[in-house]
C-alpha positions as CSV (number, residue, x, y, z in Angstrom):
1,M,-4.4,-1.3,-0.7
2,N,-3.6,-3.1,-4.0
3,T,-0.2,-4.6,-3.9
4,T,1.7,-5.6,-7.1
5,R,-0.5,-3.3,-9.0
6,R,1.7,-1.8,-11.8
7,K,1.8,1.5,-10.1
8,V,4.0,3.5,-7.3
9,L,3.3,10.9,-4.6
10,W,4.3,14.0,-4.7
11,P,7.2,16.3,-5.2
12,G,6.9,19.3,-2.9
13,V,6.7,19.5,0.9
14,A,3.0,20.6,0.7
15,V,2.2,17.7,-1.5
16,T,-0.4,18.2,-4.3
17,A,-1.2,16.4,-7.5
18,A,-0.5,19.6,-9.4
19,A,2.9,20.0,-7.9
20,L,3.6,16.3,-8.6
21,L,2.8,16.7,-12.3
22,A,5.1,19.6,-12.9
23,G,7.5,18.5,-15.6
24,A,5.8,15.1,-15.9
25,C,3.4,13.7,-18.5
26,S,0.0,12.5,-17.5
27,G,-1.5,9.2,-18.7
28,S,-5.2,8.4,-19.2
29,S,-7.0,5.2,-19.9
30,G,-9.9,6.4,-22.0
31,A,-12.1,3.3,-22.2
32,E,-15.7,3.2,-20.9
33,N,-17.9,0.3,-19.9
34,T,-21.0,-0.2,-17.9
35,G,-20.7,-2.7,-15.0
36,G,-22.3,-3.7,-11.8
37,G,-25.6,-5.4,-12.7
38,N,-26.7,-8.9,-13.6
39,G,-26.3,-9.3,-17.3
40,D,-24.1,-6.3,-17.8
41,C,-21.0,-6.8,-19.9
42,V,-17.8,-5.6,-18.5
43,R,-15.4,-5.8,-21.5
44,V,-11.9,-7.0,-21.4
45,F,-9.5,-4.0,-21.3
46,D,-5.8,-4.1,-22.2
47,E,-4.0,-1.7,-19.9
48,E,-0.9,-1.8,-22.0
49,T,-2.5,-0.8,-25.2
50,G,-5.5,1.1,-23.8
51,R,-7.8,-1.0,-26.1
52,T,-11.2,-2.4,-25.2
53,G,-11.9,-5.9,-26.5
54,S,-15.1,-7.4,-27.7
55,E,-15.2,-10.1,-25.0
56,C,-17.0,-9.8,-21.8
57,L,-15.2,-10.6,-18.5
58,P,-16.5,-13.8,-16.7
59,T,-18.0,-11.8,-13.9
60,A,-20.1,-13.4,-11.2
61,P,-23.9,-13.4,-11.2
62,E,-25.5,-10.6,-9.2
63,K,-26.9,-13.0,-6.6
64,D,-23.4,-13.7,-5.4
65,R,-22.5,-10.1,-4.9
66,V,-22.4,-8.8,-1.3
67,D,-21.6,-5.2,-2.3
68,L,-24.9,-4.1,-3.9
69,A,-26.6,-2.6,-0.8
70,K,-26.1,1.2,-0.2
71,P,-23.7,1.6,2.8
72,D,-24.3,4.0,5.7
73,F,-21.3,5.8,7.2
74,T,-21.8,7.1,10.7
75,H,-18.2,6.7,12.0
76,P,-16.3,6.0,8.8
77,T,-12.7,6.5,10.1
78,K,-13.1,4.0,12.9
79,I,-12.1,1.0,10.9
80,T,-12.2,-2.0,13.1
81,N,-12.6,-4.8,10.5
82,P,-9.9,-7.3,11.5
83,L,-9.1,-8.1,7.8
84,H,-8.7,-4.5,6.9
85,P,-7.4,-2.9,10.1
86,T,-6.6,0.4,8.6
87,S,-7.2,2.5,11.7
88,K,-5.1,0.2,13.9
89,V,-2.0,-0.6,11.8
90,A,0.4,2.3,11.6
91,Q,2.7,0.8,9.0
92,N,3.0,-2.4,6.9
93,I,6.2,-3.4,5.3
94,Y,5.9,-5.7,2.3
95,G,8.7,-7.5,0.4
96,G,9.3,-9.9,-2.5
97,Q,10.1,-9.6,-6.1
98,V,8.4,-8.2,-9.2
99,D,9.8,-8.3,-12.7
100,D,12.8,-10.2,-11.4
101,K,13.8,-7.3,-9.2
102,P,13.7,-6.9,-5.4
103,F,10.4,-5.2,-4.5
104,R,9.7,-3.5,-1.2
105,T,6.6,-1.5,-0.1
106,E,5.9,0.9,2.8
107,V,2.2,1.3,3.5
108,S,1.6,3.9,6.2
109,R,-1.5,5.4,7.7
110,L,-1.4,9.2,7.4
111,P,-2.6,11.6,10.2
112,D,-5.0,13.4,7.9
113,T,-8.4,12.4,6.6
114,K,-9.8,12.9,3.1
115,K,-13.4,14.1,2.6
116,I,-15.0,12.3,-0.3
117,T,-18.3,13.4,-1.7
118,W,-20.3,10.5,-3.1
119,D,-24.0,9.9,-3.6
120,G,-24.9,13.2,-2.1
121,R,-22.9,12.6,1.1
122,T,-19.5,13.8,2.3
123,I,-17.6,11.0,3.8
124,P,-14.4,11.4,5.9
125,A,-11.9,8.7,4.8
126,V,-8.7,7.3,6.3
127,E,-5.7,8.2,4.1
128,V,-3.1,5.6,3.5
129,Q,0.2,6.2,1.8
130,Y,1.5,3.4,-0.4
131,V,5.1,3.6,-1.6
132,A,6.7,0.9,-3.7
133,F,10.4,0.5,-4.4
134,S,11.9,-1.6,-7.1
135,D,15.6,-2.3,-6.6
136,G,15.5,0.2,-3.7
137,R,14.3,3.0,-5.9
138,I,10.9,4.6,-6.0
139,Q,8.5,3.0,-8.6
140,E,5.0,3.8,-7.5
141,V,3.1,6.0,-5.0
142,A,-0.6,6.1,-4.2
143,L,-2.8,7.8,-1.7
144,D,-5.7,5.4,-0.9
145,W,-8.9,6.4,0.9
146,Y,-10.9,4.0,3.0
147,A,-14.1,4.2,5.1
148,Q,-16.0,1.6,7.2
149,A,-19.7,1.3,6.8
150,D,-22.0,0.8,9.8
151,D,-22.3,-2.9,9.1
152,G,-18.5,-3.3,9.5
153,S,-17.7,-3.6,5.8
154,V,-14.8,-1.5,4.5
155,W,-15.2,0.6,1.4
156,Y,-12.5,1.9,-1.0
157,L,-13.3,5.5,-2.0
158,G,-10.4,6.0,-4.5
159,E,-6.7,6.7,-4.9
160,D,-4.3,9.2,-6.4
161,V,-1.7,7.2,-8.3
162,F,1.8,8.2,-9.5
163,N,3.9,5.8,-11.5
164,Y,7.6,6.6,-11.7
165,E,10.4,6.0,-14.2
166,D,13.9,7.0,-13.5
167,G,12.9,9.0,-10.5
168,V,10.2,11.1,-12.2
169,V,6.4,10.7,-12.7
170,A,5.7,8.8,-15.9
171,D,1.9,8.7,-15.6
172,T,-1.0,8.7,-13.2
173,E,-2.9,5.7,-14.6
174,G,-5.2,4.0,-12.1
175,T,-6.3,7.3,-10.4
176,W,-10.0,7.5,-9.5
177,Q,-12.3,8.9,-6.8
178,A,-15.8,7.9,-5.8
179,G,-18.3,10.6,-6.9
180,E,-16.1,11.8,-9.8
181,G,-17.3,10.8,-13.2
182,K,-19.1,7.5,-13.0
183,A,-17.0,6.1,-10.1
184,P,-18.9,4.5,-7.3
185,A,-17.5,3.6,-3.8
186,A,-16.4,0.0,-3.8
187,M,-16.4,-2.6,-1.1
188,I,-12.9,-3.8,-0.4
189,M,-13.7,-6.1,2.6
190,P,-17.1,-7.5,3.7
191,A,-17.9,-7.3,7.4
192,R,-17.8,-11.0,7.8
193,P,-16.6,-12.6,4.6
194,E,-17.9,-16.1,3.8
195,K,-16.8,-18.5,1.1
196,G,-18.4,-17.7,-2.2
197,D,-18.9,-14.0,-1.4
198,V,-18.3,-11.7,-4.4
199,Y,-17.5,-8.0,-4.4
200,R,-15.7,-5.4,-6.4
201,P,-12.9,-3.4,-4.7
202,E,-12.6,-1.2,-7.8
203,N,-15.5,-0.8,-10.2
204,L,-14.8,1.8,-12.9
205,P,-14.3,-0.5,-16.0
206,G,-11.7,0.9,-18.4
207,V,-9.9,2.8,-15.6
208,V,-9.8,0.3,-12.7
209,F,-11.7,-2.9,-12.2
210,E,-11.4,-5.9,-9.9
211,E,-13.9,-8.5,-8.9
212,V,-13.1,-10.7,-5.9
213,E,-14.5,-14.1,-4.9
214,V,-13.8,-15.4,-1.4
215,K,-12.3,-18.9,-1.8
216,A,-11.6,-19.9,1.8
217,V,-12.1,-18.5,5.3
218,D,-10.8,-19.3,8.8
219,Q,-7.3,-20.2,7.6
220,T,-4.1,-20.2,9.6
221,V,-1.1,-18.8,7.7
222,P,2.6,-18.5,8.6
223,G,3.1,-14.9,9.7
224,P,6.4,-13.0,10.1
225,Y,6.7,-14.0,13.8
226,G,4.4,-17.1,14.0
227,P,1.1,-18.5,12.8
228,V,-1.8,-16.0,12.1
229,E,-5.3,-17.3,12.5
230,G,-8.5,-16.1,10.8
231,A,-7.1,-15.4,7.4
232,I,-9.0,-15.6,4.1
233,T,-8.0,-16.4,0.5
234,V,-9.6,-14.7,-2.4
235,R,-9.3,-14.8,-6.2
236,E,-9.3,-11.5,-8.0
237,L,-10.4,-11.0,-11.6
238,H,-8.7,-8.1,-13.3
239,M,-10.0,-6.1,-16.2
240,D,-7.5,-7.7,-18.6
241,G,-9.1,-11.1,-17.9
242,T,-6.3,-12.4,-15.6
243,Y,-6.7,-13.7,-12.1
244,E,-4.6,-13.3,-9.0
245,D,-4.9,-15.1,-5.6
246,K,-4.5,-13.0,-2.4
247,V,-4.5,-13.7,1.3
248,F,-5.9,-11.3,3.9
249,A,-5.0,-11.7,7.6
250,P,-6.0,-10.1,10.9
251,G,-3.5,-7.5,12.0
252,Y,-2.2,-7.1,8.5
253,G,-5.0,-6.7,6.0
254,E,-3.7,-7.6,2.6
255,F,-1.1,-10.2,3.5
256,S,0.3,-11.7,0.4
257,T,-0.1,-12.1,-3.4
258,G,1.9,-14.3,-5.7
259,T,4.4,-17.1,-4.9
260,K,7.9,-17.4,-3.6
261,S,9.1,-18.7,-6.9
262,G,7.5,-16.0,-9.0
263,E,6.1,-12.6,-8.6
264,L,5.6,-12.0,-4.9
265,E,4.6,-9.2,-2.5
266,A,4.0,-10.3,1.0
267,A,4.0,-8.8,4.5
268,S,7.4,-8.7,6.1
269,L,6.0,-7.2,9.4
270,A,3.5,-4.7,10.6
271,V,3.3,-2.3,13.6
272,P,2.0,-2.4,16.1
273,T,1.0,-6.0,15.2
274,D,4.6,-7.4,15.4
275,A,6.0,-4.9,17.9
276,V,7.5,-6.0,21.2
277,R,8.4,-4.1,24.4
278,A,12.1,-4.8,24.5
279,P,15.3,-2.9,24.0
280,V,16.8,-2.9,20.5
281,P,19.2,-5.9,20.5
282,E,22.8,-4.8,20.5
283,R,23.5,-6.9,17.4
284,L,20.7,-5.2,15.5
285,T,22.2,-1.8,16.4
286,A,25.6,-3.0,15.1
287,L,24.0,-4.3,11.9
288,D,22.2,-1.0,11.3
289,R,25.4,0.9,11.9
290,A,27.3,-1.3,9.5
291,A,24.6,-1.0,6.8
292,R,24.7,2.8,7.1
293,A,28.5,2.9,6.9
294,V,28.3,1.1,3.6
295,V,25.7,3.6,2.3
296,D,28.0,6.4,3.3
297,G,30.7,5.3,0.9
298,G,31.8,1.8,1.9
299,E,30.1,0.3,-1.1
300,S,33.5,0.3,-2.8
301,D,35.3,-1.0,0.3
302,T,35.4,-4.8,0.5
303,S,36.3,-4.7,4.2
304,A,33.2,-2.6,5.0
305,V,31.1,-5.1,3.1
306,R,32.7,-8.0,5.0
307,E,31.9,-6.2,8.2
308,L,28.3,-5.8,7.2
309,R,28.0,-9.5,6.3
310,G,29.5,-10.4,9.7
311,A,27.1,-8.2,11.5
312,W,24.2,-9.8,9.6
313,D,25.3,-13.3,10.4
314,A,25.7,-12.4,14.1
315,Y,22.3,-10.8,14.4
316,R,20.5,-13.5,12.4
317,A,22.0,-16.1,14.8
318,S,20.8,-14.1,17.9
319,D,17.3,-13.0,17.1
320,R,14.3,-14.1,15.2
321,V,14.1,-12.7,11.6
322,P,11.0,-13.0,9.4
323,D,11.7,-15.4,6.6
324,L,10.9,-12.8,3.9
325,L,13.3,-10.3,5.4
326,R,16.0,-12.9,5.9
327,R,15.8,-13.9,2.2
328,Q,15.8,-10.2,1.1
329,M,18.8,-9.3,3.2
330,T,20.8,-12.4,2.1
331,R,20.0,-11.6,-1.6
332,D,20.9,-7.9,-1.2
333,L,24.2,-8.7,0.5
334,D,25.1,-11.2,-2.2
335,T,24.4,-8.5,-4.8
336,L,26.4,-6.0,-2.9
337,A,29.4,-8.2,-2.7
338,K,29.3,-9.1,-6.4
339,A,28.9,-5.4,-7.4
340,V,31.9,-4.4,-5.2
341,A,34.0,-7.2,-6.6
342,A,33.1,-6.1,-10.2
343,K,33.7,-2.4,-9.3
344,D,30.1,-1.7,-10.4
345,A,29.4,1.5,-8.4
346,E,25.8,1.9,-9.5
347,D,24.7,-1.6,-8.5
348,A,26.7,-1.4,-5.3
349,R,25.0,1.8,-4.3
350,G,21.6,0.3,-4.9
351,A,22.3,-2.9,-3.0
352,A,23.8,-0.9,-0.1
353,L,20.6,1.2,0.1
354,R,18.4,-1.9,0.1
355,C,20.5,-3.4,3.0
356,A,20.0,-0.2,5.0
357,Q,16.3,-0.3,4.3
358,N,16.1,-3.9,5.5
359,T,17.8,-3.1,8.8
360,S,15.4,-0.1,9.3
361,D,12.5,-2.5,8.8
362,L,13.8,-4.9,11.4
363,R,14.1,-2.1,14.0
364,L,10.4,-1.4,13.7
365,R,9.8,-4.4,16.0
366,Y,11.6,-2.7,18.8
367,E,11.4,1.1,18.2
368,P,8.6,3.6,17.7
369,L,7.6,4.2,14.1
370,R,8.6,7.9,14.4
371,T,12.1,7.0,15.4
372,V,12.6,4.6,12.5
373,D,11.0,7.1,10.0
374,L,13.4,9.8,11.2
375,D,16.3,7.5,10.5
376,R,14.8,6.7,7.1
377,L,14.6,10.4,6.5
378,E,18.3,10.7,7.3
379,L,19.1,7.7,5.2
380,W,17.5,9.3,2.1
381,A,19.4,12.6,2.8
382,R,22.7,10.7,2.9
383,Q,21.7,8.8,-0.3
384,L,20.9,12.1,-1.9
385,R,24.4,13.3,-1.4
386,I,25.9,10.1,-2.9
387,D,23.6,10.2,-5.9
388,A,24.1,14.0,-6.4
389,T,27.9,13.5,-6.3
390,A,27.5,10.8,-8.9
391,R,25.5,13.3,-11.0
392,D,22.7,10.8,-11.3
393,D,19.7,13.0,-12.2
394,G,17.1,10.3,-12.0
395,A,18.3,8.9,-8.7
396,V,18.4,12.4,-7.2
397,A,14.9,13.2,-8.3
398,G,13.7,9.9,-6.7
399,D,15.7,10.5,-3.5
400,V,14.0,13.9,-3.1
401,T,10.6,12.4,-3.6
402,S,11.4,9.7,-1.0
403,L,12.4,12.4,1.5
404,E,9.1,14.2,0.8
405,L,7.1,11.0,1.4
406,V,8.7,10.2,4.7
407,W,8.3,13.8,5.7
408,E,4.6,13.7,5.0
409,R,4.3,11.1,7.7
410,L,6.4,13.0,10.2
411,R,5.8,16.7,9.8
412,D,2.7,17.1,11.9
413,D,4.5,15.9,15.0
414,A,7.8,17.7,14.3
415,P,9.0,20.7,16.4
416,K,7.7,23.8,14.6
417,E,11.0,25.7,14.2
418,A,12.9,22.7,13.1
419,A,10.2,21.6,10.7
420,A,10.3,25.0,9.1
421,G,14.0,24.8,8.5
422,F,13.9,21.3,7.1
423,G,10.9,22.2,4.9
424,T,12.7,25.2,3.4
425,D,15.8,23.2,2.6
426,L,13.7,20.3,1.2
427,K,11.9,22.7,-1.1
428,A,15.2,24.0,-2.3
429,A,16.4,20.5,-3.0
430,R,13.2,19.8,-5.0
431,A,13.7,23.0,-7.1
432,A,17.3,22.1,-7.8
433,A,16.4,18.5,-8.7
434,D,13.7,19.6,-11.0
435,R,16.1,21.8,-13.0
436,G,18.8,19.1,-13.0
437,D,21.2,21.1,-10.8
438,T,22.9,18.1,-9.0
439,A,25.7,20.3,-7.8
440,E,23.3,22.4,-5.8
441,V,21.6,19.3,-4.5
442,E,25.0,18.0,-3.4
443,R,25.5,21.2,-1.5
444,L,22.1,21.0,0.2
445,A,22.3,17.4,1.2
446,P,24.6,17.9,4.3
447,Q,22.3,20.7,5.5
448,L,19.3,18.4,5.2
449,V,21.2,15.8,7.4
450,S,21.8,18.6,9.9
451,D,18.2,19.7,9.8
452,I,17.0,16.2,10.6
453,G,19.2,16.2,13.7
454,Q,17.1,19.1,14.9
455,L,13.9,17.2,14.3
456,R,14.8,14.5,16.8
């Protein structure tokens, strides 16, 4: 997974790239380079302009690379590497800020595998769904594919990328797949990283390129619920010539990038890593109920906002809250209160949605992921009604996509008859959103909420 990566799947219940691109424009990068060997020049590439410069990137000498041997894949979907625990972690939640806006990411392992044909071999890969929200609204989606080699290293086999603007796909820049064109598989985590190791998690210059150097190993970092041992810090060279520092930690994988005072995307919590066997605290239930009440129309009600703040203060005083989630919730509540006071309905709706997302994240510590995802599904259905009533075409389109993304994680385990009903109504909502018929979406939204009740 590449966090903070400019990007953030699919309209349609049976999600395909073709369905996603209906009504959207596709982007392409268009630059070509050779790369990968000692003495090769990987040229600087400006992703904003699509231009290749004359300068060579300061890549490491070949002798430092640990990703040049041909990997063998006997059991590729059994990913046990502690620094990239893709098979063990069901969902990671990341938070922070990007472009001066609240940034939140859901990274979820999907039940299916993806077969990638590369170097004459067909390799089953674990599929991971990456969904990034800016200001609570969908910004980027990617499907990432990973496989573990027999030596314990983890390899990145590609990604489908969809970047959103105002709820619809703007481009698919950053998409690549090993075996297509000149794209090789790329090591994303060595089996046992050591200081000075160099590898390339993405290695298709002009489309995607990163070169990583391990700067420190065996570190202890402050985790969401206590110290985490065995972390590493790396420095990542991008194809535009910039660098970025990242931390990877056992039980989380990619743990943080950026700083608290600037651009930041860091782990808020992961499951089952941070899960505990305990009932949901009563004050967390009250907080969640208050947050959803605001989403359902209380964003213009100062008393409902006060109730939500009071529920937050009570819960925060009674239970441990990860620092990142605490800061996010406090910021979102402040934004909500200011928007309500200013009678700014759009900002209030966005802040209310983010508050509800935060409380759902906190519940992951105590409840099964499926339970929380079902509640997220209902949250998006209720948000869909609000945005359709406001005749906000972009928000409606984004809400439907958000419903589809959560449904992609849930549908395989859903009761067959109930799944068919929800799927039919979701397809109808997609069709209405695509043609800009917000009145029809408004009519369908309550039925979606009722359908979700049948899925439980």
